[in-house]
N, C-alpha and C positions, 0 to 999 in steps of 0.2 A: 319253172313257173306252172309243169303239169303237179308236183307236188303240191303246191303253195296251191292251186285249183283244186286240188282233192281235198286238202286241210277244210275246205270252207262247210262242208256238208254241203254237196252240189244239191243233190235231192232234195230236200227239205225246203233248202233255199229257195228253188228255180220253185217250188211247189208253190210254196206262200207267196213269191210273187205273181205266178199265175192266177191265183185266187183274188189276188188283191187288184190287179190289173180288170179282172171279167167284173169284179163288184164295181170298179170303177164306170166300166162301159155301163154296166147297169142301172147307174145313178143320173147318167148323161154325163158324166164330165168334158171339160175339152180337152180334146186329143193332146196339146202339151202338157197338160197335168197330168192326164194319165201315163202317160212316159213319164215324166218328172215324178213321179209316185213310184211307179211299176220300178226305175234306177236307184231310188231312193231306200224302198221295201227290198229291193236284192243285193245292194251294199247293207243296209243294216243286218240283214240273215246273215252275208258274209263275215261278218265281223263276227256275229255270235258264236257261228261256225270254228273258225278260227280260234276266240277265245276260249271255246272247247279242248280245242286240241292242244293248244299253249300250257294252259292251265293243268290237263291232265295228263302232260307228256309221263310222267314218271309212272302214273298210275295205271297206264294204257301199254307202260315197258311190263310194268310186273305181270299183268296180265296176257303177257305176248298178243298184243293185238297187232295182227299183219295190215289191217286197212286203212291204220294213221301213219303215216309218211314220216310223223316228228317220230312218232314211238319208234319208227323202223330207221330213226336217223337220215333220212335222205334229206330232211329241211331240216335247219336251225329250229330252238324255239324263240331264239331272237327276231327273226327275220319274220315268222307267221304272228308272234306279239306286236310288232310294229305295223304289220297289215293287218292285224286285228285292231288297231289304233286309229291309222288312215282310214281304212272302209268306216268304220263309224263317223269320223269327222267329216267325209266327204259324202256320205247316208242324212245326216243333220243337216249339212249346208245346201244340199239339193231341195229339201224339206223347206228351208225358209223359203223361197219362192210361191209356195203353196198357205202362206200364210203363219201370223202367231201360233194359232190355236193347232194347228195341224203341228207343227215344232214343237211344241211342248206334250202332244200325246205321241209324237212318234218317240223324243226322248225319254219318256217313260216307257215305251215299248223295248225300247232297246236296252235301257237300263234294268229292266226287268227281268229280262234274258240273261242279261250279263250275270245281275244277283244270283242264279240258280248259277251259273258253271262257277262262282266264286264262292260259294260255298252250301247256300239253302239246298242246292241236291243233297246234302247228307242229312237235314233236317224233318222232322216231321210235318214241316211246312213247306215241304218240295216243290206241291203241286201250286202253291200261292202264285207264281213267277207266269206259270203257263195261263192260269186264269186272269191276270191280269194283263199280259200280253195278246193272248188270243180275243182276251174280250174286249182288247179297244182295236181290234184291227177294223172292225166296220163303223166305229166312230173315227179313224184316224181318215177312210176314202171320206165322208161326210162332212169331215169339218176340211178336208181339201179343196170342196167346190167354191166357186165363187156367187154368190157370199156362201161363207160356211154353213152347213146346217147339220142338226143334232141328227143321231142316229134313235131308233127304237129302241124300246127298253128288253124287248125279245131278239133284237140279234144280238146286243152284247151279252145277255145272259146264254144263246146260242154256240157265239163265238168262246166264252169262257165254260161251258159246256166240252167241245171239241179239244178244245186245249186241255184241260183234265183228260178226256180221252186220249191224247194222243201223248202226254204223259207216264200215262200208265201202260200202253201199249210199247213204246219206246223204251220203258227200265225192263220190262218185262223179258225180253231175250236175255239179260244182263243181268239177272239178281244173285247170278254165284259170283259171278267175274266182280261185281260192287261191295259183294258183304265182304270179300276177301280182303279187299282194299279199303273197307272203312267206310264205305258210303252206306248208308241207310234213312233214305228218305222215306215218304209215306207210304208207295208201293213195296217196300223191302219188311216194314213193321206191319202191312197188314197181311201180306204173305199170296202167293202167286193166283191162290182160288177165288178170296175176297178182291183182290186187285182185278181178277177178269170180272169178276160182278158187275163191279165198279164200272171198268170200260165200258159192259153192257149198259147199264142205267146210265150213266152218262152220254151216250149215244141215240139211245129211247127219246132222254128229256130234251137234248137239242132236236131231235126230227119233231115231237112232238110242239116247240117253239117254231119252229118253220114252216109248217102244214099250214100254210095264210091262205091258200088257193087252190081250186081243184087239183089244178094241175101237181101241185107237190103232193096233194094226199096219196099220188102212187109214189113219191118218195116217202112216204111216211108209213107206206104198209111195208114196201120193204125193205127199208131201214130197220123195223122193228121187228120184222121175222130173222133179221141177221141178227141184231141185237138179242133177241132169244133164245136162237141159239149157240150165241155165243155163251151168254149166262149159262145155260145150261152144260154147255161141254167144259166152262171152267170149274163147275161145281162137280160133275161127275166125271171125267176125264183126265189124263196126265196132259201137261201142255204138246201142242203138237203145230204142224206148220199151218192146220187146215183153222185152229183157230184163230192165229195170228193173219191169216187171209181174208175171216170172214170180220175180225178187226177193223182191219183196213178195208174192205167192201164196204161195210156200213158205213164208216168215215167218209168214205166216198162219193154213197149217196148223200151225206147230211152236209157235205161241202159243196155237192152240186146244188142241192134244196138252197143253200145261202147263196152261192153265185146267181141263181135264178130267182131271187127275192126282187129287184131289179130295183125302182123308184121306191118301192113300199119300205124300203130301210130306213125313209129318210123320216124324221116327226114332224 
């Protein structure tokens, strides 16, 4: 069970679930709906992580990944594959209680994320699943209300931009390993420096969209400074831990701004 849990990519799964729960509270969702949506999101993200480790098992072995139980032979591909399908099915079953609109959006959310693992990660449109899934997150929350509501356009845009930055930031540390195993997504084609600039620009643009109140202007100022330093380092310095810490810091500020948007997310 421990090896299976590690194969779910627990860090990102918990992070996305936490953002979903905070957004749900912010828009005034009923407690039982918050719990149902959070569990559905956690299981959906679990299925995405499991599908990644199942599909990439051979590639992870080839590059010597020591953080993947499947690649180390500690758990079978069959077990991880079965768990991926089961967790996705339960995630959608939980979403049924939130209404048909939420169900459709969550299904698209999960299918989009799976499409990345199933092959889009190797193409020039590798960023599209991140744009779609993260862009739909605010809409999934507002459509889970009773009655369902639409989300503001700027919330969808900020979610998509955060997704784009997550894609580039996630790929940057593994560019070399990916190239050796035939993975050439958009960040690989642009290169390290250009990808760093894209991350900085996406985070800055998301911050601008989210700065809707005086309180959020503080976040805007912090995020813009971090994004500017990130872009400058990407253009002038070799990649360092500082660059990735700045990316994470700016992303956290943007996520906090999105979470603090509250009922203003509602169209």
